[in-house]
Residue, then its C-alpha position, 0 to 999 in steps of 0.5 A: x524075330x522080325x526087325x519090323x517095328x510092332x506096336x505091342x500092348x499088354x492089357x491086364x486088369x490092374x496095369x495097361x502097358x505098351x511099347x514098340x518091340x523091335x527084334x525082340x527088344x523093347x525101346x524103352x523110350x517108348x514104354x507106357x504103363x498106367x493103371x487099367x481105365x475102368x470103361x473100355x472106350x477109355x482103353x481105346x482112346x489111351x491105346x489109340x493115343x499111345x500108338x500115335x505117339x509110337x509113331x503109328x506102326x503098321x503092325x500091331x499086336x495085342x495081349x489081353x487078359x480078356x479073351x477078345x474077338x477077332x474085332x477086338x471086341x470082348x467076349x469074356x472077362x470074369x475079372x470085368x463083366x461089364x466089358x462083355x462085348x466092347x471094342x478095345x480098338x480104334x477103328x484106325x488100328x483094327x484096319x490094320x488087322x493086329x495080331x490078337x493073343x491071350x496075355x499068358x499065352x504071350x508071356x509063355x511065348x517070350x519065356x520059351x523063346x529064352x528058355x527053349x531058344x530054337x523052338x525045341x521043347x515044352x515051356x509051361x508059364x502061369x502069369x499070376x497077377x490080379x487074375x491068373x492065366x497060363x500058357x504052354x509053348x510046345x515046339x515053338x507053337x502055343x497051345x491056344x485050343x479051338x477058341x484060343x482059350x486053351x491053358x485057362x490055369x486060373x480056373x484049375x480046381x485045386x485041393x487048396x481052393x476047395x470051397x472058394x468062391x471065384x469070380x467066374x461062378x464056380x468054386x475051388x478055382x486056383x484063381x480064388x486063393x492064389x491071385x493078386x486079388x484075392x490076397x489083396x482082399x485078404x490083406x485090406x480085411x485082416x492086415x498084411x502082418x496078420x496071423x489070417x493073411x500069412x495062412x492066406x499066402x501059405x494056401x496060395x503057395x499050396x494052391x499053385x504048387x498043386x497047379x504046377x503038379x498038375x500041369x507037370x503030370x499033363x505036359x512033362x515040360x522042359x522048363x516052368x516059369x512065372x510070370x506076373x506082378x505077384x508071380x515076379x514078387x519073390x513067390x517062386x522061392x516058396x513055390x519051389x520049397x512046396x514043390x520039393x517038399x511034396x516030391x515034385x521035380x520041378x524048378x520054376x524060374x522067375x520070366x525072363x523078361x520080367x514085367x516086359x514078358x507079354x509085350x515081348x510075346x504078343x510082338x512074338x505072335x505077330x511075327x509068326x508065320x502068316x498061317x500061325x497068325x490066323x490060327x492065333x485068330x481062331 
């Protein structure tokens, strides 16, 4: 990775993180974490202040849960539909032509850098937090799709989620039963130690195992990782047991960069060649 300091942002539905990343390492003295603001204008103000506090680095990389337009306005965010069409960066930050990338794709980039160094092989990563996203890196290049929305894994239909309503308007999506939001709602209504919650958690594990099995059939990847607050909570132990019980030869590992997965991945995206960076914005 380039030795140029990069101001990296990880915008999720629950947490907003930012830091300067230098040569693949997060400068901890610049790391900021706060609950994601409820309003997009407040989010833009927060990021502008964090960028100035970090010394106004000339390179900016945004890893975002919502799909963004090249001008940083929100194109799609099922978890916060009221943000549609709203800008997330100040005018001064936008003038620096920041790299914009999906947060789960960013996490897959940083996973690939650690799990398949040298840009060889295929890595698949699911980010399981408030929502669920996915990313795949093949021979060092992220799979983006025509609009940058490839690997929208949270909306893969899986058998364990059959009939469950998703915030996207469909039924049966992985995210409807296996996301942090879905389990938090179940905990609030039934209690964390209730039979209903335990049943819901087992359903979430089954749904995730089904999703990884689908992705394994599609990619036959060299490595599989899990990121996100829920994904890094020890969930992969039960997940791997479920996969083994179903005869799936997959070992899912916690993301090597932990909660900094998307920050490091965003900086990696900014450090790609000019042609690759342009492709990220298509």
